[in-house]
All heavy atoms as a GROMACS GRO file, in nm:
protein
  547
    1MET      N    1  -1.829   0.598  -0.035
    1MET     CA    2  -1.762   0.530   0.075
    1MET      C    3  -1.624   0.592   0.091
    1MET      O    4  -1.555   0.620  -0.005
    1MET     CB    5  -1.753   0.382   0.044
    1MET     CG    6  -1.698   0.301   0.156
    1MET     SD    7  -1.705   0.125   0.112
    1MET     CE    8  -1.736   0.059   0.271
    2THR      N    9  -1.583   0.613   0.215
    2THR     CA   10  -1.454   0.676   0.241
    2THR      C   11  -1.349   0.572   0.279
    2THR      O   12  -1.381   0.458   0.312
    2THR     CB   13  -1.467   0.778   0.356
    2THR    OG1   14  -1.511   0.710   0.472
    2THR    CG2   15  -1.565   0.888   0.320
    3PHE      N   16  -1.227   0.616   0.279
    3PHE     CA   17  -1.115   0.530   0.315
    3PHE      C   18  -1.092   0.543   0.466
    3PHE      O   19  -1.019   0.631   0.510
    3PHE     CB   20  -0.991   0.571   0.235
    3PHE     CG   21  -1.004   0.546   0.088
    3PHE    CD1   22  -1.055   0.643   0.003
    3PHE    CD2   23  -0.967   0.425   0.034
    3PHE    CE1   24  -1.067   0.619  -0.133
    3PHE    CE2   25  -0.979   0.399  -0.102
    3PHE     CZ   26  -1.029   0.497  -0.185
    4LYS      N   27  -1.156   0.458   0.544
    4LYS     CA   28  -1.152   0.467   0.690
    4LYS      C   29  -1.038   0.388   0.753
    4LYS      O   30  -1.005   0.410   0.868
    4LYS     CB   31  -1.283   0.416   0.749
    4LYS     CG   32  -1.403   0.498   0.713
    4LYS     CD   33  -1.526   0.440   0.776
    4LYS     CE   34  -1.650   0.520   0.741
    4LYS     NZ   35  -1.770   0.467   0.807
    5TYR      N   36  -0.980   0.296   0.682
    5TYR     CA   37  -0.879   0.207   0.738
    5TYR      C   38  -0.743   0.237   0.677
    5TYR      O   39  -0.735   0.286   0.565
    5TYR     CB   40  -0.917   0.061   0.713
    5TYR     CG   41  -1.049   0.027   0.775
    5TYR    CD1   42  -1.169   0.047   0.707
    5TYR    CD2   43  -1.056  -0.023   0.904
    5TYR    CE1   44  -1.291   0.019   0.764
    5TYR    CE2   45  -1.178  -0.053   0.963
    5TYR     CZ   46  -1.295  -0.032   0.893
    5TYR     OH   47  -1.415  -0.060   0.951
    6SER      N   48  -0.638   0.208   0.752
    6SER     CA   49  -0.505   0.231   0.698
    6SER      C   50  -0.412   0.116   0.735
    6SER      O   51  -0.439   0.040   0.828
    6SER     CB   52  -0.448   0.363   0.750
    6SER     OG   53  -0.428   0.356   0.889
    7HIS      N   54  -0.305   0.108   0.659
    7HIS     CA   55  -0.202   0.008   0.688
    7HIS      C   56  -0.068   0.069   0.653
    7HIS      O   57  -0.049   0.124   0.545
    7HIS     CB   58  -0.224  -0.120   0.607
    7HIS     CG   59  -0.120  -0.224   0.632
    7HIS    ND1   60  -0.101  -0.280   0.756
    7HIS    CD2   61  -0.028  -0.279   0.551
    7HIS    CE1   62  -0.002  -0.367   0.748
    7HIS    NE2   63   0.045  -0.368   0.625
    8THR      N   64   0.026   0.060   0.748
    8THR     CA   65   0.162   0.109   0.728
    8THR      C   66   0.253  -0.011   0.715
    8THR      O   67   0.247  -0.103   0.796
    8THR     CB   68   0.205   0.197   0.847
    8THR    OG1   69   0.113   0.306   0.858
    8THR    CG2   70   0.345   0.252   0.827
    9PHE      N   71   0.336  -0.010   0.613
    9PHE     CA   72   0.425  -0.124   0.589
    9PHE      C   73   0.564  -0.074   0.552
    9PHE      O   74   0.579   0.039   0.505
    9PHE     CB   75   0.369  -0.214   0.480
    9PHE     CG   76   0.349  -0.148   0.348
    9PHE    CD1   77   0.447  -0.154   0.250
    9PHE    CD2   78   0.233  -0.076   0.321
    9PHE    CE1   79   0.429  -0.091   0.128
    9PHE    CE2   80   0.215  -0.014   0.200
    9PHE     CZ   81   0.313  -0.021   0.103
   10PRO      N   82   0.665  -0.156   0.573
   10PRO     CA   83   0.801  -0.113   0.541
   10PRO      C   84   0.828  -0.115   0.391
   10PRO      O   85   0.792  -0.210   0.322
   10PRO     CB   86   0.889  -0.215   0.613
   10PRO     CG   87   0.803  -0.335   0.630
   10PRO     CD   88   0.662  -0.286   0.638
   11ILE      N   89   0.888  -0.009   0.343
   11ILE     CA   90   0.932   0.001   0.204
   11ILE      C   91   1.040   0.108   0.201
   11ILE      O   92   1.026   0.214   0.262
   11ILE     CB   93   0.815   0.035   0.108
   11ILE    CG1   94   0.860   0.036  -0.036
   11ILE    CG2   95   0.748   0.162   0.146
   11ILE    CD1   96   0.747   0.046  -0.139
   12SER      N   97   1.150   0.079   0.138
   12SER     CA   98   1.258   0.175   0.136
   12SER      C   99   1.302   0.202  -0.008
   12SER      O  100   1.264   0.130  -0.100
   12SER     CB  101   1.377   0.125   0.218
   12SER     OG  102   1.424   0.003   0.165
   13GLY      N  103   1.382   0.306  -0.023
   13GLY     CA  104   1.433   0.340  -0.154
   13GLY      C  105   1.348   0.443  -0.225
   13GLY      O  106   1.244   0.486  -0.177
   14PRO      N  107   1.394   0.482  -0.344
   14PRO     CA  108   1.319   0.582  -0.422
   14PRO      C  109   1.201   0.520  -0.496
   14PRO      O  110   1.189   0.398  -0.505
   14PRO     CB  111   1.424   0.633  -0.521
   14PRO     CG  112   1.515   0.516  -0.539
   14PRO     CD  113   1.520   0.446  -0.406
   15ASN      N  114   1.115   0.604  -0.547
   15ASN     CA  115   1.001   0.564  -0.631
   15ASN      C  116   0.906   0.465  -0.561
   15ASN      O  117   0.860   0.370  -0.621
   15ASN     CB  118   1.050   0.504  -0.763
   15ASN     CG  119   1.135   0.601  -0.840
   15ASN    OD1  120   1.101   0.717  -0.852
   15ASN    ND2  121   1.249   0.555  -0.888
   16LYS      N  122   0.877   0.492  -0.436
   16LYS     CA  123   0.790   0.403  -0.359
   16LYS      C  124   0.650   0.395  -0.420
   16LYS      O  125   0.593   0.287  -0.432
   16LYS     CB  126   0.781   0.451  -0.215
   16LYS     CG  127   0.908   0.434  -0.136
   16LYS     CD  128   0.892   0.501   0.000
   16LYS     CE  129   1.018   0.500   0.078
   16LYS     NZ  130   1.122   0.584   0.023
   17LEU      N  131   0.594   0.509  -0.455
   17LEU     CA  132   0.456   0.510  -0.508
   17LEU      C  133   0.443   0.434  -0.639
   17LEU      O  134   0.355   0.348  -0.652
   17LEU     CB  135   0.405   0.654  -0.521
   17LEU     CG  136   0.384   0.726  -0.388
   17LEU    CD1  137   0.352   0.873  -0.413
   17LEU    CD2  138   0.274   0.661  -0.309
   18PRO      N  139   0.530   0.458  -0.739
   18PRO     CA  140   0.518   0.380  -0.863
   18PRO      C  141   0.540   0.230  -0.841
   18PRO      O  142   0.472   0.148  -0.902
   18PRO     CB  143   0.625   0.439  -0.954
   18PRO     CG  144   0.657   0.572  -0.900
   18PRO     CD  145   0.629   0.566  -0.753
   19ARG      N  146   0.634   0.196  -0.753
   19ARG     CA  147   0.660   0.054  -0.728
   19ARG      C  148   0.539  -0.012  -0.662
   19ARG      O  149   0.500  -0.122  -0.698
   19ARG     CB  150   0.784   0.035  -0.641
   19ARG     CG  151   0.913   0.063  -0.716
   19ARG     CD  152   1.035   0.027  -0.634
   19ARG     NE  153   1.050   0.120  -0.523
   19ARG     CZ  154   1.095   0.087  -0.402
   19ARG    NH1  155   1.128  -0.036  -0.374
   19ARG    NH2  156   1.107   0.178  -0.308
   20PHE      N  157   0.479   0.059  -0.564
   20PHE     CA  158   0.361   0.002  -0.499
   20PHE      C  159   0.243  -0.006  -0.595
   20PHE      O  160   0.172  -0.106  -0.597
   20PHE     CB  161   0.322   0.083  -0.375
   20PHE     CG  162   0.198   0.029  -0.309
   20PHE    CD1  163   0.205  -0.084  -0.231
   20PHE    CD2  164   0.075   0.087  -0.331
   20PHE    CE1  165   0.091  -0.138  -0.172
   20PHE    CE2  166  -0.040   0.035  -0.274
   20PHE     CZ  167  -0.031  -0.078  -0.194
   21LYS      N  168   0.222   0.097  -0.675
   21LYS     CA  169   0.111   0.095  -0.771
   21LYS      C  170   0.124  -0.022  -0.868
   21LYS      O  171   0.025  -0.091  -0.897
   21LYS     CB  172   0.106   0.226  -0.851
   21LYS     CG  173   0.055   0.343  -0.773
   21LYS     CD  174   0.057   0.467  -0.859
   21LYS     CE  175   0.019   0.591  -0.781
   21LYS     NZ  176   0.025   0.711  -0.864
   22GLN      N  177   0.244  -0.047  -0.917
   22GLN     CA  178   0.265  -0.158  -1.009
   22GLN      C  179   0.240  -0.292  -0.938
   22GLN      O  180   0.173  -0.379  -0.992
   22GLN     CB  181   0.408  -0.155  -1.063
   22GLN     CG  182   0.437  -0.266  -1.160
   22GLN     CD  183   0.580  -0.263  -1.210
   22GLN    OE1  184   0.665  -0.192  -1.156
   22GLN    NE2  185   0.607  -0.341  -1.312
   23TRP      N  186   0.292  -0.306  -0.817
   23TRP     CA  187   0.271  -0.429  -0.741
   23TRP      C  188   0.122  -0.450  -0.714
   23TRP      O  189   0.068  -0.561  -0.732
   23TRP     CB  190   0.348  -0.424  -0.609
   23TRP     CG  191   0.325  -0.544  -0.525
   23TRP    CD1  192   0.394  -0.662  -0.530
   23TRP    CD2  193   0.225  -0.561  -0.424
   23TRP    NE1  194   0.342  -0.750  -0.439
   23TRP    CE2  195   0.238  -0.691  -0.373
   23TRP    CE3  196   0.125  -0.479  -0.374
   23TRP    CZ2  197   0.155  -0.740  -0.273
   23TRP    CZ3  198   0.042  -0.528  -0.274
   23TRP    CH2  199   0.058  -0.657  -0.224
   24ALA      N  200   0.053  -0.346  -0.670
   24ALA     CA  201  -0.090  -0.357  -0.638
   24ALA      C  202  -0.173  -0.393  -0.760
   24ALA      O  203  -0.266  -0.472  -0.752
   24ALA     CB  204  -0.140  -0.226  -0.576
   25ALA      N  205  -0.138  -0.336  -0.876
   25ALA     CA  206  -0.212  -0.368  -0.998
   25ALA      C  207  -0.197  -0.514  -1.036
   25ALA      O  208  -0.290  -0.575  -1.088
   25ALA     CB  209  -0.163  -0.279  -1.112
   26GLN      N  210  -0.082  -0.573  -1.008
   26GLN     CA  211  -0.057  -0.713  -1.042
   26GLN      C  212  -0.113  -0.810  -0.939
   26GLN      O  213  -0.162  -0.916  -0.974
   26GLN     CB  214   0.092  -0.738  -1.056
   26GLN     CG  215   0.155  -0.671  -1.175
   26GLN     CD  216   0.306  -0.690  -1.176
   26GLN    OE1  217   0.365  -0.740  -1.082
   26GLN    NE2  218   0.368  -0.648  -1.285
   27HIS      N  219  -0.104  -0.774  -0.810
   27HIS     CA  220  -0.137  -0.869  -0.704
   27HIS      C  221  -0.270  -0.846  -0.634
   27HIS      O  222  -0.326  -0.940  -0.578
   27HIS     CB  223  -0.025  -0.870  -0.600
   27HIS     CG  224   0.105  -0.919  -0.656
   27HIS    ND1  225   0.200  -0.833  -0.707
   27HIS    CD2  226   0.153  -1.043  -0.673
   27HIS    CE1  227   0.302  -0.903  -0.750
   27HIS    NE2  228   0.276  -1.031  -0.731
   28THR      N  229  -0.318  -0.724  -0.633
   28THR     CA  230  -0.444  -0.693  -0.562
   28THR      C  231  -0.530  -0.596  -0.640
   28THR      O  232  -0.569  -0.490  -0.588
   28THR     CB  233  -0.414  -0.635  -0.423
   28THR    OG1  234  -0.337  -0.515  -0.440
   28THR    CG2  235  -0.342  -0.732  -0.333
   29PRO      N  236  -0.564  -0.627  -0.765
   29PRO     CA  237  -0.642  -0.531  -0.844
   29PRO      C  238  -0.783  -0.506  -0.788
   29PRO      O  239  -0.843  -0.403  -0.816
   29PRO     CB  240  -0.649  -0.596  -0.982
   29PRO     CG  241  -0.629  -0.740  -0.958
   29PRO     CD  242  -0.538  -0.751  -0.839
   30GLU      N  243  -0.833  -0.597  -0.707
   30GLU     CA  244  -0.968  -0.584  -0.652
   30GLU      C  245  -0.974  -0.491  -0.531
   30GLU      O  246  -1.082  -0.452  -0.488
   30GLU     CB  247  -1.024  -0.721  -0.614
   30GLU     CG  248  -0.962  -0.786  -0.492
   30GLU     CD  249  -0.827  -0.853  -0.515
   30GLU    OE1  250  -0.776  -0.852  -0.627
   30GLU    OE2  251  -0.772  -0.906  -0.417
   31ILE      N  252  -0.859  -0.454  -0.476
   31ILE     CA  253  -0.855  -0.368  -0.358
   31ILE      C  254  -0.829  -0.225  -0.401
   31ILE      O  255  -0.729  -0.195  -0.465
   31ILE     CB  256  -0.746  -0.415  -0.260
   31ILE    CG1  257  -0.775  -0.556  -0.211
   31ILE    CG2  258  -0.736  -0.319  -0.142
   31ILE    CD1  259  -0.665  -0.615  -0.123
   32GLU      N  260  -0.919  -0.136  -0.363
   32GLU     CA  261  -0.903   0.006  -0.394
   32GLU      C  262  -0.829   0.073  -0.279
   32GLU      O  263  -0.868   0.060  -0.163
   32GLU     CB  264  -1.039   0.071  -0.416
   32GLU     CG  265  -1.031   0.209  -0.472
   32GLU     CD  266  -1.168   0.265  -0.507
   32GLU    OE1  267  -1.265   0.190  -0.511
   32GLU    OE2  268  -1.175   0.388  -0.529
   33VAL      N  269  -0.722   0.144  -0.310
   33VAL     CA  270  -0.642   0.210  -0.208
   33VAL      C  271  -0.631   0.359  -0.238
   33VAL      O  272  -0.645   0.402  -0.352
   33VAL     CB  273  -0.499   0.150  -0.197
   33VAL    CG1  274  -0.504   0.006  -0.155
   33VAL    CG2  275  -0.423   0.167  -0.326
   34SER      N  276  -0.606   0.436  -0.133
   34SER     CA  277  -0.578   0.578  -0.146
   34SER      C  278  -0.433   0.596  -0.102
   34SER      O  279  -0.396   0.560   0.010
   34SER     CB  280  -0.672   0.659  -0.058
   34SER     OG  281  -0.637   0.796  -0.062
   35LEU      N  282  -0.352   0.652  -0.190
   35LEU     CA  283  -0.210   0.669  -0.162
   35LEU      C  284  -0.179   0.813  -0.128
   35LEU      O  285  -0.248   0.905  -0.172
   35LEU     CB  286  -0.128   0.627  -0.285
   35LEU     CG  287  -0.144   0.482  -0.327
   35LEU    CD1  288  -0.073   0.458  -0.460
   35LEU    CD2  289  -0.090   0.389  -0.220
   36PRO      N  290  -0.072   0.835  -0.051
   36PRO     CA  291  -0.032   0.973  -0.022
   36PRO      C  292   0.018   1.040  -0.150
   36PRO      O  293   0.059   0.972  -0.244
   36PRO     CB  294   0.081   0.955   0.080
   36PRO     CG  295   0.133   0.818   0.057
   36PRO     CD  296   0.016   0.736   0.008
   37PRO      N  297   0.017   1.174  -0.154
   37PRO     CA  298   0.064   1.243  -0.275
   37PRO      C  299   0.213   1.221  -0.301
   37PRO      O  300   0.256   1.219  -0.415
   37PRO     CB  301   0.034   1.389  -0.248
   37PRO     CG  302  -0.002   1.399  -0.106
   37PRO     CD  303  -0.034   1.264  -0.054
   38GLN      N  304   0.291   1.203  -0.194
   38GLN     CA  305   0.432   1.175  -0.210
   38GLN      C  306   0.485   1.109  -0.083
   38GLN      O  307   0.424   1.119   0.023
   38GLN     CB  308   0.511   1.302  -0.240
   38GLN     CG  309   0.506   1.407  -0.133
   38GLN     CD  310   0.576   1.534  -0.177
   38GLN    OE1  311   0.620   1.546  -0.289
   38GLN    NE2  312   0.588   1.629  -0.088
   39VAL      N  313   0.598   1.040  -0.096
   39VAL     CA  314   0.664   0.976   0.017
   39VAL      C  315   0.812   1.012   0.008
   39VAL      O  316   0.875   0.990  -0.095
   39VAL     CB  317   0.648   0.822   0.013
   39VAL    CG1  318   0.718   0.758   0.131
   39VAL    CG2  319   0.501   0.783   0.011
   40PRO      N  320   0.869   1.070   0.114
   40PRO     CA  321   1.010   1.108   0.109
   40PRO      C  322   1.101   0.988   0.083
   40PRO      O  323   1.073   0.876   0.128
   40PRO     CB  324   1.036   1.165   0.248
   40PRO     CG  325   0.902   1.201   0.301
   40PRO     CD  326   0.806   1.106   0.240
   41VAL      N  327   1.210   1.009   0.013
   41VAL     CA  328   1.305   0.903  -0.019
   41VAL      C  329   1.361   0.843   0.108
   41VAL      O  330   1.380   0.722   0.118
   41VAL     CB  331   1.419   0.956  -0.108
   41VAL    CG1  332   1.528   0.852  -0.127
   41VAL    CG2  333   1.364   0.999  -0.243
   42LYS      N  334   1.386   0.924   0.210
   42LYS     CA  335   1.447   0.876   0.334
   42LYS      C  336   1.350   0.796   0.420
   42LYS      O  337   1.392   0.727   0.512
   42LYS     CB  338   1.502   0.993   0.415
   42LYS     CG  339   1.621   1.059   0.349
   42LYS     CD  340   1.676   1.170   0.434
   42LYS     CE  341   1.796   1.233   0.368
   42LYS     NZ  342   1.854   1.338   0.450
   43SER      N  343   1.222   0.805   0.393
   43SER     CA  344   1.123   0.732   0.471
   43SER      C  345   1.139   0.582   0.450
   43SER      O  346   1.166   0.534   0.341
   43SER     CB  347   0.982   0.775   0.428
   43SER     OG  348   0.887   0.700   0.498
   44GLU      N  349   1.122   0.506   0.558
   44GLU     CA  350   1.133   0.360   0.552
   44GLU      C  351   0.996   0.292   0.556
   44GLU      O  352   0.988   0.170   0.556
   44GLU     CB  353   1.219   0.310   0.669
   44GLU     CG  354   1.362   0.360   0.665
   44GLU     CD  355   1.443   0.301   0.551
   44GLU    OE1  356   1.423   0.182   0.521
   44GLU    OE2  357   1.524   0.374   0.491
   45ASN      N  358   0.888   0.370   0.563
   45ASN     CA  359   0.753   0.317   0.571
   45ASN      C  360   0.660   0.396   0.480
   45ASN      O  361   0.688   0.510   0.446
   45ASN     CB  362   0.699   0.326   0.714
   45ASN     CG  363   0.778   0.242   0.810
   45ASN    OD1  364   0.796   0.124   0.787
   45ASN    ND2  365   0.827   0.303   0.916
   46MET      N  366   0.549   0.333   0.446
   46MET     CA  367   0.446   0.401   0.367
   46MET      C  368   0.310   0.358   0.421
   46MET      O  369   0.291   0.241   0.455
   46MET     CB  370   0.458   0.365   0.219
   46MET     CG  371   0.362   0.446   0.133
   46MET     SD  372   0.394   0.431  -0.043
   46MET     CE  373   0.312   0.278  -0.078
   47THR      N  374   0.219   0.451   0.428
   47THR     CA  375   0.083   0.424   0.475
   47THR      C  376  -0.014   0.436   0.359
   47THR      O  377  -0.011   0.535   0.285
   47THR     CB  378   0.043   0.521   0.586
   47THR    OG1  379   0.136   0.506   0.695
   47THR    CG2  380  -0.098   0.493   0.636
   48VAL      N  381  -0.097   0.335   0.342
   48VAL     CA  382  -0.204   0.339   0.243
   48VAL      C  383  -0.337   0.334   0.317
   48VAL      O  384  -0.347   0.278   0.425
   48VAL     CB  385  -0.195   0.223   0.141
   48VAL    CG1  386  -0.068   0.232   0.061
   48VAL    CG2  387  -0.203   0.089   0.208
   49ARG      N  388  -0.437   0.395   0.259
   49ARG     CA  389  -0.570   0.396   0.319
   49ARG      C  390  -0.660   0.303   0.238
   49ARG      O  391  -0.649   0.295   0.116
   49ARG     CB  392  -0.625   0.538   0.324
   49ARG     CG  393  -0.531   0.625   0.410
   49ARG     CD  394  -0.585   0.755   0.455
   49ARG     NE  395  -0.716   0.756   0.513
   49ARG     CZ  396  -0.744   0.730   0.641
   49ARG    NH1  397  -0.649   0.697   0.724
   49ARG    NH2  398  -0.867   0.738   0.685
   50LEU      N  399  -0.749   0.234   0.310
   50LEU     CA  400  -0.837   0.134   0.249
   50LEU      C  401  -0.981   0.157   0.292
   50LEU      O  402  -1.007   0.220   0.393
   50LEU     CB  403  -0.791  -0.006   0.291
   50LEU     CG  404  -0.646  -0.034   0.254
   50LEU    CD1  405  -0.568  -0.078   0.374
   50LEU    CD2  406  -0.639  -0.133   0.144
   51LYS      N  407  -1.073   0.101   0.215
   51LYS     CA  408  -1.216   0.124   0.240
   51LYS      C  409  -1.275   0.032   0.346
   51LYS      O  410  -1.372   0.068   0.411
   51LYS     CB  411  -1.294   0.109   0.111
   51LYS     CG  412  -1.270   0.223   0.016
   51LYS     CD  413  -1.364   0.219  -0.099
   51LYS     CE  414  -1.346   0.345  -0.182
   51LYS     NZ  415  -1.446   0.357  -0.285
   52SER      N  416  -1.220  -0.089   0.364
   52SER     CA  417  -1.282  -0.181   0.459
   52SER      C  418  -1.176  -0.260   0.536
   52SER      O  419  -1.061  -0.271   0.492
   52SER     CB  420  -1.375  -0.279   0.387
   52SER     OG  421  -1.300  -0.372   0.312
   53ALA      N  422  -1.217  -0.316   0.647
   53ALA     CA  423  -1.128  -0.400   0.727
   53ALA      C  424  -1.090  -0.526   0.649
   53ALA      O  425  -0.978  -0.575   0.661
   53ALA     CB  426  -1.194  -0.435   0.860
   54ASP      N  427  -1.181  -0.577   0.568
   54ASP     CA  428  -1.151  -0.695   0.487
   54ASP      C  429  -1.042  -0.663   0.384
   54ASP      O  430  -0.951  -0.744   0.363
   54ASP     CB  431  -1.276  -0.744   0.414
   54ASP     CG  432  -1.377  -0.808   0.508
   54ASP    OD1  433  -1.337  -0.854   0.617
   54ASP    OD2  434  -1.495  -0.811   0.471
   55ASP      N  435  -1.050  -0.546   0.321
   55ASP     CA  436  -0.947  -0.505   0.226
   55ASP      C  437  -0.813  -0.492   0.297
   55ASP      O  438  -0.709  -0.531   0.244
   55ASP     CB  439  -0.983  -0.372   0.160
   55ASP     CG  440  -1.093  -0.385   0.057
   55ASP    OD1  441  -1.128  -0.499   0.020
   55ASP    OD2  442  -1.144  -0.280   0.013
   56ARG      N  443  -0.815  -0.437   0.418
   56ARG     CA  444  -0.692  -0.422   0.495
   56ARG      C  445  -0.630  -0.558   0.524
   56ARG      O  446  -0.510  -0.578   0.508
   56ARG     CB  447  -0.720  -0.348   0.625
   56ARG     CG  448  -0.598  -0.320   0.708
   56ARG     CD  449  -0.635  -0.242   0.836
   56ARG     NE  450  -0.519  -0.205   0.909
   56ARG     CZ  451  -0.459  -0.283   0.999
   56ARG    NH1  452  -0.507  -0.403   1.024
   56ARG    NH2  453  -0.351  -0.242   1.063
   57GLN      N  454  -0.711  -0.654   0.565
   57GLN     CA  455  -0.662  -0.788   0.595
   57GLN      C  456  -0.604  -0.855   0.471
   57GLN      O  457  -0.497  -0.915   0.476
   57GLN     CB  458  -0.774  -0.874   0.655
   57GLN     CG  459  -0.728  -1.009   0.702
   57GLN     CD  460  -0.627  -1.000   0.815
   57GLN    OE1  461  -0.632  -0.912   0.899
   57GLN    NE2  462  -0.532  -1.091   0.814
   58LYS      N  463  -0.673  -0.844   0.358
   58LYS     CA  464  -0.624  -0.902   0.233
   58LYS      C  465  -0.490  -0.841   0.193
   58LYS      O  466  -0.398  -0.912   0.153
   58LYS     CB  467  -0.726  -0.880   0.121
   58LYS     CG  468  -0.850  -0.963   0.131
   58LYS     CD  469  -0.944  -0.926   0.017
   58LYS     CE  470  -1.082  -0.979   0.039
   58LYS     NZ  471  -1.177  -0.933  -0.064
   59LEU      N  472  -0.481  -0.708   0.205
   59LEU     CA  473  -0.357  -0.641   0.169
   59LEU      C  474  -0.243  -0.683   0.262
   59LEU      O  475  -0.132  -0.710   0.216
   59LEU     CB  476  -0.375  -0.489   0.174
   59LEU     CG  477  -0.253  -0.408   0.130
   59LEU    CD1  478  -0.224  -0.430  -0.018
   59LEU    CD2  479  -0.273  -0.262   0.160
   60MET      N  480  -0.269  -0.694   0.390
   60MET     CA  481  -0.167  -0.736   0.484
   60MET      C  482  -0.116  -0.876   0.450
   60MET      O  483   0.005  -0.901   0.456
   60MET     CB  484  -0.221  -0.732   0.628
   60MET     CG  485  -0.240  -0.592   0.682
   60MET     SD  486  -0.325  -0.583   0.839
   60MET     CE  487  -0.235  -0.695   0.941
   61GLU      N  488  -0.205  -0.965   0.414
   61GLU     CA  489  -0.165  -1.102   0.378
   61GLU      C  490  -0.077  -1.103   0.253
   61GLU      O  491   0.022  -1.173   0.246
   61GLU     CB  492  -0.288  -1.189   0.358
   61GLU     CG  493  -0.363  -1.218   0.486
   61GLU     CD  494  -0.499  -1.284   0.462
   61GLU    OE1  495  -0.533  -1.311   0.346
   61GLU    OE2  496  -0.571  -1.304   0.562
   62LYS      N  497  -0.115  -1.024   0.153
   62LYS     CA  498  -0.038  -1.018   0.029
   62LYS      C  499   0.098  -0.952   0.052
   62LYS      O  500   0.198  -0.994  -0.005
   62LYS     CB  501  -0.114  -0.942  -0.079
   62LYS     CG  502  -0.242  -1.007  -0.121
   62LYS     CD  503  -0.214  -1.112  -0.225
   62LYS     CE  504  -0.347  -1.164  -0.278
   62LYS     NZ  505  -0.332  -1.249  -0.393
   63LEU      N  506   0.101  -0.847   0.134
   63LEU     CA  507   0.226  -0.775   0.158
   63LEU      C  508   0.326  -0.856   0.240
   63LEU      O  509   0.446  -0.831   0.234
   63LEU     CB  510   0.199  -0.641   0.230
   63LEU     CG  511   0.145  -0.530   0.143
   63LEU    CD1  512   0.103  -0.412   0.229
   63LEU    CD2  513   0.248  -0.486   0.042
   64ALA      N  514   0.277  -0.954   0.316
   64ALA     CA  515   0.366  -1.035   0.398
   64ALA      C  516   0.473  -1.106   0.315
   64ALA      O  517   0.585  -1.125   0.360
   64ALA     CB  518   0.287  -1.136   0.480
   65SER      N  519   0.438  -1.142   0.193
   65SER     CA  520   0.533  -1.212   0.108
   65SER      C  521   0.589  -1.125  -0.004
   65SER      O  522   0.664  -1.174  -0.088
   65SER     CB  523   0.466  -1.335   0.047
   65SER     OG  524   0.358  -1.296  -0.034
   66ALA      N  525   0.557  -0.997  -0.003
   66ALA     CA  526   0.601  -0.908  -0.111
   66ALA      C  527   0.742  -0.856  -0.087
   66ALA      O  528   0.785  -0.840   0.028
   66ALA     CB  529   0.506  -0.789  -0.120
   67THR      N  530   0.811  -0.833  -0.196
   67THR     CA  531   0.942  -0.767  -0.190
   67THR      C  532   0.938  -0.647  -0.285
   67THR      O  533   0.890  -0.657  -0.397
   67THR     CB  534   1.056  -0.862  -0.234
   67THR    OG1  535   1.028  -0.908  -0.365
   67THR    CG2  536   1.068  -0.978  -0.138
   68PHE      N  537   0.987  -0.537  -0.236
   68PHE     CA  538   0.987  -0.414  -0.317
   68PHE      C  539   1.129  -0.374  -0.346
   68PHE      O  540   1.210  -0.344  -0.275
   68PHE     CB  541   0.914  -0.300  -0.246
   68PHE     CG  542   0.766  -0.325  -0.233
   68PHE    CD1  543   0.713  -0.372  -0.116
   68PHE    CD2  544   0.683  -0.301  -0.339
   68PHE    CE1  545   0.577  -0.393  -0.104
   68PHE    CE2  546   0.546  -0.321  -0.329
   68PHE     CZ  547   0.494  -0.367  -0.210
   0.00000   0.00000   0.00000
């Protein structure tokens, strides 16, 4: 199965990928995501790819209350 869906969300500062990976492991371990190889420090957004629309919806709901 491929990662057909994506979601872009606001995140700023350095170490975006490690911070997101840690958050995802704690809050959404059941959702499999594909992350970009790197995200520039100056970027204010990050896009993750997901396998299903349901996973995308679950992630969006969890991210609504997340702080990075």
